[in-house]
N, C-alpha and C positions, 0 to 999 in steps of 0.2 A: 558445302553448299556449291562449290565450283563443279563438283562431280555431277550434281543434280542437273545443272544447266548444260553440261557437256552431253549427258545421256539423253536429255529431253529437248534439245534445241530444235530438232525437226518438228516435233509435235507443237511446241510453243510457237515456232515460226508459222506453221500452217493455221493455227488458231488465230494468231495475230493477223495473218493475211485474210482469213475469212471475215473477221470482224471489220477490218479496214474496207474490204470490198462491200460488205453490207452497208456500212455507213456512207460510202461514196456513191453507191448505185441505187439506193432506195429512193422511192418516190415520196416527196414530202406531202403532208396532209393539206387539206384545203384551208384557206384563210377566211372563208365566208362564214359568218356566224349563223346565218339562217337561209332557208330556201327562198325567202322573199328577196334577199340580197342577190342570190344566184339568178333568180328570174330577172331582176333589174339589170344585172350585168350582161346577161345573154341578150336581152331585148333592147340594149342601148344603141344598137346600130353599128357597133364596131366589131370587127372579126374577133372571135373568141375561140380558143382551143379548149375543148372539153374532153377529158380523159376519163374513161370509165374503167373500173377494176372490180372484178368479181372473184371472190375467193372460193367459189363453189364449182 
């Protein structure tokens, strides 16, 4: 088993780094349950940052 880790430590390290970067850098989803709640939040009169993402 020790030989396996020694032979594949670079690949395992790269995969671990990629998973860690994904978890650290991803954008969390929204917390609003409906569009009516979104409309109420945006029209409340306080500054609101809206971030749009399109996967196409």
